[in-house]
All heavy atoms as an XYZ file, in Angstrom:
900
protein
N       0.837     -1.152     -0.003
C       0.008     -0.002     -0.032
C       0.905      1.255      0.011
O       1.818      1.358      0.763
C      -0.865     -0.023      1.228
C      -1.863      1.110      1.275
S      -3.082      0.979      2.594
C      -3.760     -0.634      2.307
N       0.571      2.143     -0.878
C       1.331      3.397     -0.976
C       0.983      4.353      0.146
O      -0.128      4.330      0.613
C       1.040      4.115     -2.298
C       1.714      3.477     -3.472
C       1.532      4.355     -4.656
C       2.138      3.724     -5.910
N       1.919      4.472     -7.077
N       1.936      5.168      0.541
C       1.725      6.194      1.465
C       1.999      7.493      0.773
O       3.011      7.625      0.119
C       2.653      6.128      2.678
C       2.365      4.998      3.641
C       3.306      5.127      4.807
C       3.103      3.877      5.700
N       3.999      3.949      6.880
N       1.083      8.454      0.864
C       1.366      9.779      0.337
C       1.895     10.587      1.449
O       1.207     10.831      2.490
C       0.077     10.439     -0.228
C      -0.379      9.717     -1.483
C       0.374     11.925     -0.572
C      -1.512     10.363     -2.177
N       3.120     10.977      1.413
C       3.718     11.778      2.454
C       4.103     13.170      1.898
O       4.937     13.866      2.473
C       5.004     11.092      3.011
C       4.668      9.927      3.865
O       3.597      9.845      4.437
N       5.473      8.919      3.894
N       3.470     13.514      0.765
C       3.730     14.822      0.175
C       3.392     15.930      1.193
O       2.497     15.794      2.015
C       2.905     14.970     -1.070
N       4.149     17.044      1.143
C       3.902     18.145      2.041
C       2.460     18.637      1.938
O       1.894     19.117      2.923
C       4.813     19.321      1.683
C       6.253     19.038      2.084
C       7.156     20.159      1.769
O       6.691     21.272      1.566
O       8.421     19.912      1.705
N       1.808     18.457      0.764
C       0.449     18.913      0.608
C      -0.536     18.186      1.484
O      -1.609     18.622      1.770
C       0.011     18.855     -0.825
O       0.165     17.557     -1.259
N      -0.113     16.992      1.976
C      -0.987     16.178      2.794
C      -0.623     16.104      4.231
O      -1.311     15.590      5.048
C      -1.037     14.746      2.238
C      -1.696     14.595      0.852
C      -1.676     13.135      0.512
C      -3.104     15.048      0.883
N       0.585     16.576      4.585
C       1.097     16.400      5.909
C       1.409     17.767      6.538
O       2.272     18.471      6.029
C       2.317     15.503      5.877
C       2.827     15.248      7.293
C       1.998     14.184      5.196
N       0.767     18.032      7.643
C       1.108     19.272      8.407
C       1.918     18.965      9.633
O       2.331     19.830     10.349
C      -0.179     19.920      8.869
C      -1.005     20.417      7.709
O      -0.410     20.901      6.688
O      -2.260     20.312      7.797
N       2.176     17.707      9.836
C       2.873     17.260     11.042
C       3.533     15.948     10.735
O       3.286     15.312      9.754
C       1.899     17.098     12.200
C       0.742     16.160     11.883
C       0.839     14.800     12.123
C      -0.373     16.618     11.280
C      -0.161     13.943     11.797
C      -1.419     15.823     10.930
C      -1.314     14.431     11.206
N       4.386     15.465     11.620
C       5.029     14.195     11.406
C       3.944     13.059     11.547
O       3.150     13.096     12.460
C       6.132     13.947     12.437
C       7.316     14.804     12.191
C       8.577     14.147     12.675
O       8.653     12.939     12.913
O       9.543     14.870     12.839
N       3.967     12.177     10.593
C       2.978     11.108     10.573
C       3.414      9.935     11.424
O       4.507      9.415     11.227
C       2.750     10.662      9.104
C       2.088     11.810      8.305
C       1.857      9.457      9.084
C       1.881     11.442      6.915
N       2.543      9.562     12.325
C       2.723      8.284     13.011
C       1.700      7.334     12.518
O       0.765      7.688     11.907
N       1.942      6.054     12.728
C       1.030      5.010     12.175
C      -0.392      5.235     12.663
O      -1.329      4.990     11.895
C       1.520      3.631     12.604
N      -0.577      5.806     13.850
C      -1.936      5.984     14.334
C      -2.659      7.146     13.691
O      -3.835      7.299     13.833
C      -1.915      6.211     15.896
C      -1.269      7.490     16.332
C       0.262      7.439     16.316
O       0.834      6.415     16.097
O       0.829      8.524     16.515
N      -1.959      7.952     12.915
C      -2.564      9.146     12.312
C      -2.764      8.980     10.813
O      -2.853      9.915     10.064
C      -1.794     10.394     12.583
O      -0.441     10.262     12.140
N      -2.723      7.704     10.314
C      -2.907      7.420      8.897
C      -4.292      6.879      8.626
O      -4.841      6.105      9.428
C      -1.901      6.422      8.407
C      -0.406      6.927      8.364
C       0.491      5.773      7.999
C      -0.280      8.072      7.439
N      -4.853      7.283      7.498
C      -6.089      6.752      7.005
C      -5.803      5.889      5.805
O      -4.956      6.208      4.995
C      -7.056      7.857      6.554
C      -7.473      8.903      7.563
C      -8.262      9.955      6.875
C      -8.224      8.278      8.674
N      -6.543      4.787      5.661
C      -6.430      3.921      4.498
C      -7.667      4.270      3.636
O      -8.815      4.167      4.097
C      -6.423      2.465      4.867
C      -5.170      2.071      5.615
C      -5.132      0.642      5.998
C      -3.878      0.338      6.760
N      -3.843     -1.046      7.222
N      -7.391      4.720      2.383
C      -8.470      5.034      1.426
C      -8.205      4.297      0.174
O      -7.094      3.855     -0.136
C      -8.514      6.558      1.174
C      -8.867      7.353      2.465
C      -7.280      7.112      0.565
N      -9.277      4.200     -0.633
C      -9.154      3.605     -1.962
C      -9.500      4.704     -3.024
O     -10.463      5.464     -2.847
C     -10.167      2.485     -2.066
C     -10.169      1.782     -3.390
C     -11.164      0.607     -3.365
C     -11.220     -0.179     -4.656
N     -12.193     -1.266     -4.559
N      -8.682      4.760     -4.045
C      -8.899      5.714     -5.127
C      -9.151      4.968     -6.385
O      -8.415      4.035     -6.747
C      -7.684      6.687     -5.223
C      -7.361      7.293     -3.913
C      -7.907      7.724     -6.298
C      -5.966      7.689     -3.721
N     -10.196      5.354     -7.110
C     -10.541      4.737     -8.383
C     -10.358      5.821     -9.458
O     -10.793      6.927     -9.301
C     -11.989      4.259     -8.359
C     -12.224      3.225     -7.326
C     -13.667      2.780     -7.200
O     -14.579      3.646     -7.300
N     -13.928      1.523     -6.928
N      -9.792      5.409    -10.590
C      -9.483      6.300    -11.713
C     -10.289      5.805    -12.949
O     -10.308      4.648    -13.196
C      -8.066      6.310    -12.067
C      -7.119      6.565    -10.890
C      -6.452      5.574    -10.237
C      -6.960      7.885    -10.414
C      -5.602      5.832     -9.140
C      -6.118      8.153     -9.319
C      -5.451      7.108     -8.730
O      -4.629      7.384     -7.653
N     -10.905      6.743    -13.671
C     -11.694      6.377    -14.858
C     -11.223      7.174    -16.060
O     -10.692      8.296    -15.939
C     -13.187      6.627    -14.606
C     -13.721      5.703    -13.518
C     -13.669      6.095    -12.212
C     -14.182      4.448    -13.842
C     -14.174      5.230    -11.215
C     -14.709      3.594    -12.889
C     -14.672      3.996    -11.565
N     -11.429      6.659    -17.234
C     -11.162      7.378    -18.486
C      -9.754      7.825    -18.665
O      -8.793      7.075    -18.362
N      -9.550      9.077    -19.104
C      -8.241      9.595    -19.340
C      -7.441      9.780    -18.024
O      -6.213      9.725    -18.032
C      -8.330     10.940    -20.035
O      -9.155     11.836    -19.296
N      -8.125      9.876    -16.902
C      -7.460      9.961    -15.595
C      -6.783      8.582    -15.302
O      -5.679      8.564    -14.805
C      -8.435     10.389    -14.489
C      -9.027     11.746    -14.807
C      -7.715     10.386    -13.141
C     -10.168     12.133    -13.967
N      -7.473      7.491    -15.602
C      -6.899      6.169    -15.485
C      -5.613      6.057    -16.296
O      -4.621      5.496    -15.844
C      -7.908      5.126    -15.905
C      -7.343      3.712    -15.920
C      -8.302      2.724    -16.510
N      -9.471      2.618    -15.630
C     -10.456      1.839    -15.868
N     -10.521      1.107    -16.995
N     -11.459      1.745    -15.022
N      -5.619      6.594    -17.540
C      -4.449      6.511    -18.387
C      -3.297      7.368    -17.799
O      -2.151      6.894    -17.846
C      -4.808      6.970    -19.797
C      -5.784      5.969    -20.488
S      -6.446      6.528    -22.053
C      -5.102      7.181    -22.884
N      -3.598      8.466    -17.224
C      -2.569      9.341    -16.646
C      -1.946      8.729    -15.360
O      -0.749      8.846    -15.093
C      -3.111     10.714    -16.301
N      -2.760      7.961    -14.605
C      -2.258      7.316    -13.382
C      -1.664      5.930    -13.680
O      -0.991      5.357    -12.839
C      -3.374      7.172    -12.381
N      -1.919      5.399    -14.904
C      -1.484      4.095    -15.270
C      -2.048      2.956    -14.422
O      -1.407      1.950    -14.194
C       0.084      4.009    -15.276
C       0.676      5.027    -16.183
N       0.656      4.931    -17.579
C       1.378      6.159    -15.915
C       1.231      5.991    -18.075
N       1.690      6.753    -17.114
N      -3.262      3.188    -13.920
C      -3.919      2.171    -13.139
C      -5.383      2.520    -12.949
O      -5.763      3.681    -13.159
C      -3.275      1.936    -11.753
C      -3.271      3.173    -10.915
C      -2.446      3.004     -9.611
C      -1.023      3.021     -9.998
N      -0.074      2.933     -8.942
N      -6.194      1.543    -12.622
C      -7.589      1.759    -12.430
C      -7.996      2.090    -11.041
O      -9.027      2.783    -10.742
C      -8.480      0.620    -12.962
O      -8.133     -0.572    -12.254
N      -7.233      1.596    -10.041
C      -7.448      1.885     -8.669
C      -6.236      1.555     -7.819
O      -5.371      0.843     -8.249
C      -8.692      1.136     -8.140
C      -8.529     -0.348     -8.086
C      -9.816     -1.039     -7.546
O     -10.902     -0.653     -7.981
O      -9.629     -1.910     -6.723
N      -6.281      2.054     -6.595
C      -5.175      1.778     -5.692
C      -5.661      2.118     -4.300
O      -6.561      2.896     -4.081
C      -3.912      2.491     -6.035
C      -3.982      4.009     -5.916
C      -2.739      4.701     -6.430
O      -1.612      4.250     -6.067
O      -2.909      5.659     -7.152
N      -4.976      1.533     -3.303
C      -5.175      1.811     -1.902
C      -3.968      2.637     -1.422
O      -2.873      2.372     -1.796
C      -5.347      0.582     -1.068
C      -6.642     -0.147     -1.395
C      -6.805     -1.383     -0.598
C      -8.117     -2.043     -1.004
N      -8.323     -3.304     -0.276
N      -4.241      3.646     -0.586
C      -3.171      4.517     -0.119
C      -3.409      4.817      1.346
O      -4.544      4.720      1.852
C      -3.166      5.838     -0.854
C      -2.764      5.774     -2.225
S      -2.479      7.442     -2.880
C      -1.550      7.050     -4.313
N      -2.343      5.160      1.993
C      -2.346      5.707      3.367
C      -2.069      7.190      3.304
O      -1.064      7.584      2.691
C      -1.389      4.951      4.282
C      -1.740      3.496      4.490
C      -0.748      2.808      5.400
O       0.369      3.272      5.508
O      -1.161      1.782      5.970
N      -2.912      7.963      3.961
C      -2.782      9.396      3.921
C      -2.939      9.942      5.352
O      -3.415      9.244      6.251
C      -3.782     10.075      3.003
C      -5.227      9.801      3.420
C      -3.567      9.621      1.565
C      -6.292     10.510      2.661
N      -2.498     11.174      5.532
C      -2.610     11.790      6.843
C      -4.120     11.911      7.275
O      -4.992     12.153      6.428
C      -1.999     13.174      6.875
N      -4.405     11.746      8.537
C      -5.787     11.708      9.011
C      -6.536     13.053      8.847
O      -7.738     13.052      8.832
C      -5.834     11.253     10.448
O      -5.176     12.184     11.272
N      -5.807     14.136      8.664
C      -6.469     15.413      8.517
C      -6.585     15.835      7.084
O      -6.825     17.007      6.784
C      -5.781     16.458      9.359
C      -4.336     16.672      8.914
O      -3.730     15.884      8.167
N      -3.734     17.734      9.367
N      -6.459     14.913      6.128
C      -6.445     15.250      4.742
C      -7.814     15.593      4.183
O      -8.790     14.909      4.543
C      -5.866     14.111      3.890
O      -4.504     13.854      4.235
N      -7.854     16.568      3.280
C      -9.049     16.880      2.554
C      -8.997     16.275      1.165
O      -7.931     15.837      0.694
C      -9.246     18.402      2.408
O      -8.217     18.910      1.611
C      -9.307     19.073      3.772
N     -10.094     16.259      0.425
C     -10.111     15.769     -0.934
C      -9.130     16.573     -1.748
O      -8.327     15.992     -2.562
C     -11.507     15.843     -1.528
C     -11.515     15.509     -3.008
C     -12.482     14.855     -0.793
N      -9.142     17.880     -1.652
C      -8.238     18.714     -2.427
C      -6.754     18.376     -2.124
O      -5.980     18.287     -3.071
C      -8.552     20.217     -2.133
C      -7.882     21.153     -3.095
C      -8.466     21.445     -4.332
C      -6.685     21.781     -2.788
C      -7.916     22.324     -5.261
C      -6.130     22.666     -3.711
C      -6.690     22.894     -4.921
O      -6.126     23.764     -5.773
N      -6.424     18.180     -0.903
C      -5.066     17.823     -0.521
C      -4.691     16.484     -1.129
O      -3.569     16.326     -1.611
C      -4.868     17.833      0.974
C      -4.889     19.217      1.566
C      -4.975     19.137      3.088
O      -5.699     18.346      3.661
N      -4.226     20.080      3.725
N      -5.585     15.533     -1.115
C      -5.345     14.238     -1.763
C      -5.028     14.403     -3.190
O      -4.069     13.848     -3.743
C      -6.524     13.302     -1.529
C      -6.431     11.959     -2.301
C      -5.257     11.110     -1.792
C      -7.719     11.184     -2.234
N      -5.833     15.233     -3.938
C      -5.620     15.465     -5.348
C      -4.295     16.081     -5.595
O      -3.533     15.696     -6.514
C      -6.730     16.324     -5.903
C      -8.102     15.655     -5.897
C      -9.218     16.659     -6.356
C      -8.180     14.368     -6.676
N      -3.868     17.029     -4.732
C      -2.528     17.620     -4.891
C      -1.425     16.628     -4.693
O      -0.428     16.592     -5.373
C      -2.358     18.784     -3.877
C      -3.227     20.017     -4.217
C      -3.111     21.057     -3.130
O      -3.068     20.782     -1.971
N      -3.077     22.288     -3.583
N      -1.613     15.744     -3.710
C      -0.632     14.657     -3.448
C      -0.512     13.681     -4.608
O       0.522     13.228     -4.956
N      -1.669     13.400     -5.231
C      -1.659     12.517     -6.413
C      -0.924     13.125     -7.584
O      -0.184     12.462     -8.318
C      -3.090     12.115     -6.812
C      -3.836     11.239     -5.800
C      -5.328     11.127     -6.163
C      -3.171      9.872     -5.706
N      -1.048     14.440     -7.759
C      -0.368     15.107     -8.771
C       1.177     15.033     -8.497
O       1.965     14.787     -9.401
C      -0.765     16.616     -8.888
C       0.198     17.456     -9.692
C      -2.215     16.671     -9.462
N       1.579     15.166     -7.275
C       2.981     15.007     -6.878
C       3.476     13.612     -7.287
O       4.613     13.468     -7.718
C       3.184     15.244     -5.408
C       2.992     16.667     -4.953
O       3.005     17.573     -5.851
O       2.837     16.925     -3.759
N       2.636     12.598     -7.066
C       3.041     11.235     -7.440
C       3.045     10.979     -8.942
O       3.949     10.307     -9.454
C       2.068     10.220     -6.794
C       2.237      9.932     -5.326
C       1.150      8.988     -4.880
C       3.596      9.334     -5.066
N       2.061     11.459     -9.657
C       1.868     11.051    -11.067
C       2.264     12.105    -12.094
O       2.239     11.801    -13.260
C       0.408     10.598    -11.259
C       0.145      9.349    -10.423
C      -0.853      9.322     -9.475
C       0.896      8.217    -10.598
C      -1.086      8.217     -8.711
C       0.681      7.057     -9.853
C      -0.316      7.095     -8.891
O      -0.571      5.975     -8.127
N       2.563     13.267    -11.654
C       3.170     14.239    -12.576
C       2.242     15.099    -13.455
O       1.016     15.164    -13.175
N       2.835     15.723    -14.433
C       2.174     16.754    -15.211
C       0.986     16.246    -15.969
O      -0.057     16.916    -16.031
C       3.186     17.341    -16.177
C       2.675     18.545    -17.000
C       2.239     19.708    -16.151
O       2.649     19.892    -15.003
O       1.422     20.493    -16.680
N       1.073     15.045    -16.580
C      -0.149     14.583    -17.363
C      -1.318     14.342    -16.440
O      -2.463     14.602    -16.846
C       0.243     13.351    -18.146
O       0.561     12.250    -17.313
N      -1.059     13.906    -15.229
C      -2.141     13.723    -14.242
C      -2.702     15.038    -13.829
O      -3.922     15.273    -13.755
C      -1.640     12.944    -13.030
C      -2.700     12.492    -12.105
C      -3.398     11.320    -12.332
C      -3.046     13.239    -11.026
C      -4.422     10.862    -11.468
C      -4.068     12.847    -10.190
C      -4.727     11.679    -10.385
N      -1.825     16.043    -13.569
C      -2.250     17.374    -13.176
C      -3.188     17.976    -14.228
O      -4.192     18.553    -13.890
C      -1.045     18.303    -12.940
C      -1.486     19.699    -12.378
C      -0.368     20.758    -12.566
N      -0.121     21.062    -13.976
C      -0.935     21.761    -14.770
N      -2.058     22.239    -14.295
N      -0.611     22.006    -16.010
N      -2.845     17.788    -15.484
C      -3.663     18.333    -16.552
C      -5.021     17.701    -16.603
O      -5.998     18.342    -17.048
C      -2.955     18.066    -17.896
C      -1.699     18.927    -18.055
C      -0.884     18.575    -19.259
O      -1.251     17.656    -20.044
O       0.134     19.260    -19.515
N      -5.176     16.522    -16.075
C      -6.507     15.866    -16.025
C      -7.308     16.343    -14.876
O      -8.559     16.233    -14.859
C      -6.357     14.351    -15.954
C      -5.727     13.718    -17.140
C      -6.544     13.825    -18.395
O      -7.803     13.854    -18.280
O      -5.971     13.895    -19.485
N      -6.663     16.895    -13.840
C      -7.370     17.250    -12.601
C      -7.582     18.767    -12.402
O      -8.667     19.157    -12.058
C      -6.589     16.696    -11.377
C      -6.369     15.192    -11.479
C      -7.266     17.049    -10.072
C      -7.620     14.321    -11.506
N      -6.535     19.518    -12.645
C      -6.621     20.953    -12.363
C      -6.735     21.749    -13.633
O      -6.283     21.374    -14.707
C      -5.325     21.397    -11.577
C      -5.344     20.891    -10.182
C      -4.596     19.727     -9.846
C      -6.068     21.458     -9.154
C      -4.545     19.201     -8.567
C      -6.062     20.958     -7.864
C      -5.284     19.824     -7.577
N      -7.378     22.944    -13.491
C      -7.482     23.900    -14.661
C      -6.099     24.272    -15.102
O      -5.125     24.262    -14.333
C      -8.258     25.125    -14.195
C      -9.699     24.831    -13.885
C     -10.420     26.117    -13.473
O     -10.017     27.266    -13.858
N     -11.494     25.981    -12.771
N      -6.048     24.666    -16.359
C      -4.756     25.087    -16.941
C      -4.098     26.233    -16.149
O      -2.856     26.252    -15.969
C      -4.969     25.530    -18.391
C      -3.670     25.682    -19.153
C      -3.960     25.931    -20.648
O      -4.799     25.246    -21.251
O      -3.294     26.842    -21.175
N      -4.923     27.086    -15.588
C      -4.395     28.246    -14.793
C      -3.814     27.719    -13.454
O      -3.105     28.448    -12.789
C      -5.519     29.171    -14.520
O      -6.466     28.621    -13.644
N      -4.165     26.466    -13.067
C      -3.672     25.950    -11.813
C      -4.582     26.293    -10.671
O      -4.420     25.839     -9.514
N      -5.601     27.120    -10.929
C      -6.547     27.556     -9.895
C      -7.822     26.774     -9.971
O      -8.643     27.004    -10.808
C      -6.806     29.063     -9.988
C      -5.567     29.875     -9.744
C      -5.808     31.368     -9.668
O      -6.963     31.719     -9.394
O      -4.891     32.122     -9.945
N      -7.982     25.802     -9.123
C      -9.199     25.018     -9.047
C      -9.198     23.794     -9.944
O      -8.282     23.600    -10.717
N     -10.201     22.989     -9.753
C     -10.331     21.757    -10.463
C     -10.995     22.013    -11.828
O     -11.666     23.014    -12.042
C     -11.215     20.767     -9.723
C     -10.725     20.412     -8.338
C     -11.683     19.432     -7.648
C      -9.307     19.863     -8.354
N     -10.707     21.134    -12.786
C     -11.300     21.211    -14.103
C     -12.789     21.130    -14.030
O     -13.331     20.388    -13.178
C     -10.748     20.113    -14.998
C      -9.323     20.280    -15.416
C      -8.853     19.110    -16.209
N      -9.727     18.940    -17.392
C      -9.267     18.777    -18.599
N      -7.971     18.791    -18.848
N     -10.068     18.626    -19.611
N     -13.489     21.889    -14.901
C     -14.961     21.874    -14.902
C     -15.459     20.499    -15.358
O     -16.550     20.088    -15.001
C     -15.478     22.907    -15.864
C     -15.215     24.333    -15.366
C     -15.998     24.722    -14.149
O     -17.142     24.277    -14.074
O     -15.433     25.426    -13.314
N     -14.649     19.769    -16.160
C     -15.098     18.483    -16.700
C     -14.601     17.284    -15.836
O     -14.438     16.206    -16.339
C     -14.710     18.358    -18.180
C     -13.188     18.409    -18.364
O     -12.487     18.740    -17.404
O     -12.732     18.155    -19.515
N     -14.356     17.518    -14.579
C     -13.955     16.498    -13.628
C     -15.063     16.272    -12.608
O     -15.598     17.273    -12.083
C     -12.679     16.937    -12.903
C     -12.238     16.033    -11.736
C     -11.729     14.682    -12.222
C     -11.147     16.720    -10.919
N     -15.404     15.053    -12.364
C     -16.358     14.740    -11.280
C     -15.583     13.897    -10.237
O     -14.922     12.981    -10.530
C     -17.532     13.954    -11.765
C     -18.529     13.644    -10.663
S     -20.092     12.896    -11.248
C     -19.542     11.296    -11.826
N     -15.743     14.372     -8.967
C     -15.086     13.670     -7.824
C     -16.215     13.172     -6.976
O     -17.114     13.882     -6.602
C     -14.163     14.651     -7.066
C     -13.547     13.933     -5.849
C     -13.122     15.250     -7.928
N     -16.095     11.856     -6.591
C     -17.053     11.320     -5.649
C     -16.311     10.765     -4.441
O     -15.162     10.306     -4.563
C     -17.949     10.208     -6.254
O     -17.126      9.091     -6.531
C     -18.709     10.710     -7.458
N     -16.942     10.816     -3.293
C     -16.475     10.158     -2.073
C     -17.597      9.252     -1.641
O     -18.696      9.734     -1.334
C     -16.071     11.160     -0.970
C     -15.644     10.445      0.299
C     -14.959     12.050     -1.469
N     -17.319      7.944     -1.626
C     -18.339      6.959     -1.252
C     -19.637      7.139     -2.097
O     -20.734      7.156     -1.563
C     -18.635      7.007      0.300
C     -17.394      6.767      1.095
O     -16.533      5.997      0.711
N     -17.271      7.510      2.188
N     -19.443      7.373     -3.347
C     -20.472      7.512     -4.414
C     -21.317      8.760     -4.230
O     -22.343      8.910     -4.843
C     -21.379      6.258     -4.400
C     -20.592      4.998     -4.736
C     -21.451      3.751     -4.781
O     -22.673      3.846     -4.563
O     -20.920      2.685     -5.090
N     -20.901      9.732     -3.429
C     -21.514     11.036     -3.332
C     -20.695     12.042     -4.063
O     -19.465     12.201     -3.791
C     -21.664     11.481     -1.868
O     -22.478     10.481     -1.161
C     -22.319     12.797     -1.711
N     -21.310     12.770     -4.998
C     -20.606     13.784     -5.811
C     -20.192     14.943     -4.857
O     -20.966     15.461     -4.101
C     -21.491     14.334     -6.963
C     -21.788     13.162     -7.915
C     -20.784     15.451     -7.645
C     -22.761     13.543     -8.978
N     -18.946     15.298     -4.963
C     -18.352     16.420     -4.214
C     -18.245     17.639     -5.097
O     -17.623     17.554     -6.186
C     -16.973     16.093     -3.653
C     -16.997     14.832     -2.814
C     -16.409     17.250     -2.847
C     -17.946     14.868     -1.649
N     -18.916     18.746     -4.776
C     -18.790     19.942     -5.535
C     -17.384     20.505     -5.498
O     -16.734     20.455     -4.428
C     -19.803     20.977     -5.057
C     -21.253     20.533     -5.303
C     -22.218     21.590     -4.924
C     -23.601     21.016     -5.225
N     -24.624     21.942     -4.940
N     -16.911     21.040     -6.602
C     -15.589     21.518     -6.653
C     -15.187     22.547     -5.590
O     -14.111     22.528     -5.057
C     -15.237     22.107     -8.035
C     -15.230     21.074     -9.097
N     -14.703     21.284    -10.294
C     -15.672     19.784     -9.115
C     -14.733     20.186    -11.055
N     -15.338     19.262    -10.357
N     -16.140     23.388     -5.267
C     -15.875     24.448     -4.226
C     -15.689     23.816     -2.884
O     -15.125     24.483     -1.993
C     -16.947     25.496     -4.235
C     -16.977     26.305     -5.520
C     -18.337     24.960     -3.924
N     -16.166     22.630     -2.677
C     -16.104     21.978     -1.351
C     -14.912     21.050     -1.138
O     -14.722     20.540     -0.062
C     -17.381     21.227     -1.074
C     -18.569     22.133     -1.008
O     -18.505     23.274     -0.702
N     -19.746     21.558     -1.273
N     -14.100     20.800     -2.187
C     -13.067     19.781     -2.029
C     -12.047     20.146     -0.952
O     -11.491     19.242     -0.341
C     -12.292     19.563     -3.359
O     -11.683     20.764     -3.788
C     -13.189     18.983     -4.411
N     -11.856     21.382     -0.685
C     -10.905     21.797      0.411
C     -11.530     21.668      1.730
O     -10.803     21.686      2.766
C     -10.424     23.239      0.142
N     -12.853     21.465      1.799
C     -13.520     21.400      3.089
C     -13.962     19.958      3.441
O     -14.373     19.724      4.552
C     -14.809     22.280      2.995
C     -14.481     23.753      2.793
C     -15.756     24.542      2.523
O     -16.890     24.027      2.654
O     -15.582     25.743      2.115
N     -13.884     19.061      2.466
C     -14.358     17.679      2.692
C     -13.180     16.886      3.259
O     -12.213     16.589      2.551
C     -14.906     17.056      1.418
C     -15.248     15.569      1.676
C     -16.127     17.826      0.930
N     -13.253     16.552      4.525
C     -12.218     15.721      5.187
C     -12.461     14.273      4.847
O     -13.593     13.817      4.908
C     -12.196     15.940      6.702
C     -11.695     17.353      7.047
O     -10.659     17.750      6.592
N     -12.471     18.006      7.893
N     -11.394     13.573      4.580
C     -11.541     12.174      4.316
C     -11.469     11.351      5.604
O     -10.920     11.774      6.627
C     -10.396     11.683      3.400
C     -10.437     12.322      1.994
C      -9.209     12.098      1.223
C     -11.665     11.771      1.274
N     -12.149     10.158      5.560
C     -12.196      9.319      6.748
C     -11.712      7.906      6.342
O     -11.550      7.588      5.192
C     -13.683      9.198      7.190
C     -14.284     10.530      7.669
C     -15.681     10.441      8.064
C     -16.738     10.322      7.074
N     -16.793     11.172      5.966
N     -11.445      7.114      7.378
C     -10.971      5.729      7.176
C     -11.895      4.994      6.235
O     -13.107      5.026      6.327
C     -10.974      5.062      8.561
C     -10.282      3.725      8.596
C      -8.760      3.871      8.431
O      -8.249      3.597      7.378
N      -8.080      4.304      9.492
N     -11.262      4.312      5.285
C     -11.961      3.425      4.305
C     -12.771      4.153      3.279
O     -13.591      3.566      2.560
C     -12.767      2.313      5.046
N     -12.625      5.458      3.135
C     -13.379      6.211      2.086
C     -12.892      5.716      0.688
O     -11.776      5.292      0.519
C     -13.079      7.694      2.160
C     -13.961      8.442      3.133
O     -14.971      7.845      3.633
O     -13.700      9.657      3.448
N     -13.831      5.756     -0.233
C     -13.549      5.433     -1.586
C     -13.722      6.698     -2.414
O     -14.812      7.231     -2.469
C     -14.477      4.291     -2.163
C     -14.154      4.031     -3.654
C     -14.305      3.035     -1.313
N     -12.656      7.148     -3.033
C     -12.635      8.400     -3.813
C     -12.559      7.984     -5.284
O     -11.698      7.164     -5.677
C     -11.440      9.269     -3.481
C     -11.474      9.670     -1.969
C     -11.418     10.547     -4.334
C     -10.706      8.759     -1.126
N     -13.457      8.502     -6.104
C     -13.464      8.160     -7.511
C     -13.278      9.451     -8.346
O     -13.898     10.469     -7.987
C     -14.741      7.435     -7.953
N     -12.483      9.380     -9.403
C     -12.214     10.537    -10.289
C     -12.650     10.197    -11.662
O     -12.175      9.278    -12.304
C     -10.702     10.830    -10.244
C     -10.077     11.044     -8.888
C      -8.578     11.219     -8.966
C     -10.740     12.209     -8.172
N     -13.608     10.921    -12.163
C     -14.250     10.692    -13.452
C     -14.073     11.938    -14.373
O     -14.482     13.036    -13.972
C     -15.742     10.556    -13.346
C     -16.243      9.390    -12.456
C     -16.440      9.659    -11.124
C     -16.507      8.174    -12.985
C     -16.917      8.561    -10.288
C     -16.974      7.112    -12.203
C     -17.201      7.346    -10.812
O     -17.621      6.342    -10.046
N     -13.543     11.740    -15.558
C     -13.616     12.854    -16.526
C     -15.026     12.869    -17.137
O     -15.585     11.802    -17.394
C     -12.539     12.470    -17.576
C     -12.506     10.953    -17.522
C     -12.821     10.594    -16.122
N     -15.624     14.006    -17.243
C     -16.972     14.077    -17.824
C     -16.800     14.193    -19.349
O     -15.941     14.897    -19.873
C     -17.723     15.268    -17.284
C     -17.973     15.225    -15.804
C     -18.723     16.509    -15.362
C     -18.801     14.006    -15.423
N     -17.664     13.476    -20.041
C     -17.624     13.499    -21.497
C     -18.705     14.381    -22.064
O     -19.858     14.265    -21.620
C     -17.821     12.058    -21.984
C     -16.742     11.125    -21.511
C     -16.974     10.265    -20.456
C     -15.478     11.121    -22.116
C     -15.979      9.400    -20.055
C     -14.488     10.248    -21.678
C     -14.732      9.429    -20.625
N     -18.362     15.265    -22.942
C     -19.377     16.186    -23.564
C     -20.302     15.373    -24.475
O     -19.957     14.320    -24.930
C     -18.510     17.226    -24.341
C     -17.255     16.496    -24.616
C     -17.045     15.525    -23.502
N     -21.415     15.973    -24.724
C     -22.369     15.378    -25.679
C     -23.442     14.570    -25.003
O     -23.695     14.717    -23.839
N     -24.079     13.770    -25.734
C     -25.174     12.978    -25.225
C     -25.947     12.401    -26.396
O     -25.485     12.385    -27.546
N     -27.125     11.994    -26.121
C     -28.054     11.354    -26.960
C     -27.913     11.201    -28.353
O     -28.358     10.734    -29.234
């Protein structure tokens, strides 16, 4: 199991008791940028969804960042849907949504068009 110890996720020294185990699922072009469909990670217990996304960018690099964040670097892409335990998280709330033990975070690129 990977541990994200990126500064974006850690405000203090991490001890084993302060880690959360979460599962992250990747879909579409985000899956291609991460080179996997899902993984389990250990993160700091005070992590938010936004901090997790920043930590994933640190792990997976520029192509992953382009799938998650706006070109300006300010905020998430409009065509990205983030869910936590199958509940859609609004982009403005990602910095406020704290993750909990065993949460499942899914990242979906939205596809334009329809019918």
